[in-house]
C-alpha positions in Angstrom: -0.1 -0.1 0.0 2.9 2.6 1.2 4.5 2.1 -3.0 1.3 2.6 -4.3 0.7 5.9 -2.5 4.2 6.8 -3.3 3.6 6.0 -6.6 0.3 7.8 -6.7 1.9 11.2 -5.2 4.3 11.1 -7.4 1.8 10.5 -10.9 -0.3 13.3 -9.8 2.4 15.7 -10.2 2.0 15.0 -13.9 -0.2 16.0 -16.5 -3.1 14.7 -17.5 -4.2 12.1 -14.9 -4.2 11.5 -11.0 -2.2 8.5 -11.5 -0.4 7.6 -14.8 0.8 4.7 -13.4 -2.5 3.0 -13.9 -3.7 4.5 -16.8 -6.4 1.8 -17.4 -7.9 1.9 -13.9 -11.0 3.9 -13.5 -11.9 6.8 -11.0 -15.4 5.4 -9.0 -17.3 8.9 -8.1 -19.8 7.0 -5.7 -23.3 8.5 -5.5 -25.4 7.6 -2.5 -28.6 8.3 -4.0 -30.5 6.5 -7.0 -30.3 6.8 -10.9 -31.9 10.5 -11.8 -31.5 12.2 -8.7 -30.1 15.7 -7.9 -26.9 14.4 -6.9 -26.7 11.3 -10.1 -27.6 14.6 -12.0 -24.8 16.7 -11.3 -22.2 13.9 -10.8 -22.6 12.7 -14.4 -22.0 16.2 -15.6 -19.0 16.8 -13.2 -17.6 13.1 -13.8 -17.5 14.2 -17.8 -15.6 16.9 -17.0 -13.5 15.4 -14.3 -12.3 12.4 -17.1 -11.2 14.8 -19.5 -9.3 17.3 -17.6 -7.7 13.9 -15.6 -7.3 11.8 -19.0 -9.2 9.3 -16.8 -12.1 7.3 -16.8 -14.7 8.7 -14.3 -17.5 5.7 -13.6 -20.8 7.2 -11.3 -21.5 4.6 -9.4 -25.0 5.6 -7.8 -25.7 3.3 -4.2 -28.9 4.1 -2.9 -30.5 2.9 0.2 -30.5 3.8 3.7 -29.8 7.2 3.2 -26.7 6.8 2.0 -25.2 5.2 4.8 -23.8 2.6 3.1 -22.3 3.4 0.2 -21.0 6.4 2.5 -19.5 3.2 5.0 -17.8 1.7 1.5 -16.1 5.1 1.1 -14.9 5.8 4.5 -13.4 2.3 4.0 -11.8 3.2 0.4 -8.3 3.1 0.4 -7.0 6.8 0.6 -5.4 7.3 -3.0 -8.1 9.4 -5.7 -9.7 6.7 -7.5 -12.8 6.5 -4.8 -14.5 9.6 -4.4 -18.0 10.4 -3.3 -20.5 13.0 -3.6 -22.0 13.9 -0.3 -24.5 16.6 0.8 -26.3 18.3 3.7 -27.9 15.3 3.7 -25.2 12.7 4.1 -23.3 14.7 6.6 -25.6 17.0 8.9 -28.9 15.3 8.8 -28.3 12.0 8.4 -26.4 12.1 11.6 -29.2 13.1 13.2 -31.5 11.0 12.4 -29.2 7.8 12.5 -28.0 6.9 15.9 -25.3 4.2 14.2 -24.7 5.9 10.5 -21.2 3.7 10.5 -19.5 6.5 9.3 -18.2 10.0 11.0 -18.7 12.5 8.7 -15.7 14.8 9.6 -12.9 11.9 10.7 -14.0 9.4 8.1 -13.0 12.3 4.9 -11.3 14.2 3.5 -13.5 16.9 1.9 -12.5 18.7 -1.8 -15.1 21.1 -2.5 -18.3 22.0 -2.5 -20.3 22.6 -5.9 -23.6 23.8 -5.8 -26.9 23.9 -3.8 -30.9 23.7 -4.5 -33.6 24.4 -2.8 -36.7 21.9 -2.5 -39.9 22.9 -4.2 -43.5 21.3 -2.3 -45.4 19.6 -4.6 -48.7 18.3 -5.1 -50.4 16.5 -8.4 -52.6 19.6 -10.6 -56.0 17.9 -9.8 -55.6 18.4 -6.2 -57.1 22.1 -5.6 -54.7 23.0 -3.0 -52.7 26.8 -4.2 -51.3 27.7 -1.5 -49.6 25.7 1.3 -51.8 26.7 4.3 -54.7 24.9 1.7 -52.3 21.7 2.3 -52.4 22.3 6.1 -56.3 22.8 5.9 -56.6 19.2 4.6 -54.5 17.6 6.5 -56.5 19.1 10.1 -59.5 18.2 8.1 -58.4 14.6 8.0 -55.5 13.8 10.7 -53.6 11.0 9.7 -54.4 10.9 5.7 -52.2 12.8 3.9 -49.0 11.5 2.9 -45.9 13.1 1.2 -43.2 10.7 -0.2 -39.6 11.2 -0.3 -36.4 9.5 -2.0 -35.5 7.8 0.9 -35.2 8.3 4.7 -32.6 10.5 5.6 -33.0 12.6 2.3 -33.7 16.7 2.5 -37.0 15.4 0.9 -38.0 13.3 4.2 -36.6 16.0 6.4 -38.2 18.3 4.4 -41.7 17.0 5.5 -41.6 16.7 8.6 -40.3 20.2 9.7 -43.6 20.9 7.5 -45.6 18.8 9.2 -44.4 19.8 12.9 -44.1 23.6 12.2 -47.6 23.3 11.0 -49.5 20.8 13.7 -50.3 18.7 11.4 -50.0 15.1 10.9 -49.2 13.8 8.0 -47.7 10.0 6.7 -44.3 9.8 5.3 -43.8 7.1 2.0 -40.3 6.7 1.6 -39.4 5.6 -2.0 -36.2 4.1 -3.6 -35.2 6.9 -5.0 -36.6 10.6 -6.0 -37.6 9.4 -9.4 -40.2 7.0 -7.2 -41.3 9.2 -5.5 -42.2 12.3 -7.4 -44.2 9.6 -9.9 -45.8 8.5 -6.9 -47.3 12.5 -7.1 -47.5 12.5 -10.3 -50.1 9.5 -10.5 -51.8 10.5 -6.6 -50.1 7.6 -4.7 -49.1 10.5 -2.2 -50.8 13.8 -1.5 -47.8 16.0 -1.8 -43.9 15.8 -2.0 -40.4 18.1 -1.1 -38.2 17.4 -3.9 -35.2 19.2 -5.4 -36.0 21.6 -7.9 -33.6 19.7 -10.5 -35.9 16.4 -10.4 -38.9 19.0 -10.8 -37.9 21.2 -12.5 -39.6 20.6 -16.0 -42.8 18.4 -14.6 -43.4 21.8 -12.9 -43.2 24.0 -15.9 -45.0 21.6 -18.0 -48.0 21.6 -15.9 -47.5 17.8 -14.9 -46.8 18.7 -10.8 -48.2 21.8 -9.2 -45.6 24.3 -7.7 -47.3 25.3 -3.6 -44.0 27.2 -1.9 -40.2 26.4 -1.8 -38.5 24.9 1.2 -35.7 28.0 0.7 -35.5 31.2 3.0 -35.5 33.6 -0.1 -38.3 32.5 -3.3 -35.3 30.5 -5.8 -34.9 32.3 -8.9 -36.2 29.4 -11.2 -40.0 29.8 -9.6 -39.9 33.3 -9.1 -43.5 33.3 -9.1 -43.8 30.5 -6.0 -43.5 31.5 -2.3 -41.3 30.5 0.1 -42.8 28.1 3.0 -41.4 31.1 5.8 -44.1 33.5 3.6 -46.7 31.4 3.7 -47.4 31.3 7.1 -44.0 28.5 8.7 -42.1 31.6 10.1 -38.1 30.7 10.2 -38.8 27.8 7.4 -35.7 26.9 5.4 -34.0 23.6 3.9 -31.7 23.9 1.1 -29.2 20.9 0.4 -25.8 21.5 -0.9 -24.0 19.0 -2.6 -19.7 18.7 -3.1 -17.1 16.1 -3.3 -15.2 13.7 -0.6 -12.6 11.1 -0.8 -11.2 9.3 2.5 -9.7 9.9 5.4 -6.0 10.7 4.6 -6.3 11.7 1.0 -2.3 12.7 0.0 -2.1 16.3 -0.2 -0.9 16.4 -3.9 -4.4 14.0 -4.8 -6.3 16.2 -3.1 -4.6 19.9 -4.3 -5.5 18.0 -8.1 -9.0 17.0 -7.6 -9.8 20.6 -6.3 -8.2 22.6 -9.4 -9.4 20.7 -10.8 -13.2 20.9 -10.0 -12.9 24.8 -9.6 -12.1 24.7 -12.9 -14.4 22.7 -14.0 -16.7 25.4 -12.6 -15.6 27.7 -14.0 -16.2 26.8 -17.2 -19.0 29.0 -19.0 -20.9 26.2 -20.6 -20.3 24.1 -17.4 -22.1 26.7 -15.5 -24.5 26.8 -17.9 -26.0 23.8 -17.8 -25.9 23.5 -14.4 -28.0 26.6 -13.6 -30.5 25.5 -16.3 -31.1 22.5 -14.7 -31.6 24.6 -11.8 -28.8 24.2 -9.3 -27.4 27.0 -7.8 -23.7 27.4 -7.9 -21.8 28.7 -4.9 -18.3 30.2 -4.7 -15.5 27.6 -4.9 -14.1 27.6 -2.1 -11.0 24.5 -0.7 -11.2 22.0 1.5 -10.3 23.2 4.6 -13.6 25.5 3.7 -15.7 23.7 3.2 -14.6 21.1 6.5 -15.7 24.1 8.1 -18.9 24.2 6.3 -19.8 20.4 7.0 -19.3 21.4 11.0 -21.4 24.8 10.9 -24.3 22.4 9.6 -23.7 19.0 11.3 -24.4 22.4 14.4 -27.2 23.7 13.1 -29.4 20.3 12.0 -28.8 17.6 14.2 -30.5 19.4 16.9 -33.5 20.3 14.7 -33.8 16.8 13.7 -33.4 15.7 17.4 -36.5 18.1 17.9 -38.4 16.8 15.4 -38.7 13.7 16.7 -37.3 12.5 13.5 -36.0 8.6 13.6 -35.0 5.9 11.2 -33.9 3.1 13.7 
């Protein structure tokens, strides 16, 4: 193993690849959520660009389940050689720590932050046939039929899950959470009226809302999303202080050698400076964030832990 790391560190400086000593070995970009999720959409764009710049194959490996905990456990145990990278979010690295008593990884000690890419808000969506025109209308429906309204998510521990839990807690209503295998399945459940509503990342529902297959009642961000400026926030809709946004970034296992980390951060930062990439991601519904170095990204993770774990625990939500 020591010989492998030494060879990797030496080769990372060479132009064109992370590890020219092993040109046929692909880099695996682990996505702890389903194909078609926001994380998957983002990672396929970043992965394709990273492959061009490194001259190495980059495989996007979607591993949904258990709120992403099982996939991140595997990444945490992977060799810190630059060949395994994980897509991480405020859900996997903050919300999950409050939901799971034993997530199986430490979000700070077990990973090397690389960089944050952007963030999204969620949209509260219902079927177009639902007579509700506002979030308050849904609250009234729930109070009239306690325990009968349902909301879907892409799985326990996702921001979709937390958004619904906080909505119910702050509104003082009883609604039933229905977790699905992934966001696409949860969204389809709203479109087919299997469930009453959902709270999904803007990139995964932007086209359905725009073409009328879904109706957006509110956004989970503190300020209105630029993609749907006519849609009020839940804070504006009477739930003062409500805010759920999700950042997306990348990390490797703990102990990535400094040259490997510097190369990966540098290439991802360059990718995010590309006007074509920025336009593509913006059109998909991503709100791009300023690039920050790994150490600052680590501080962001710790701030979110301090913010979200108490909120999740206070809500009473758990998946154990």
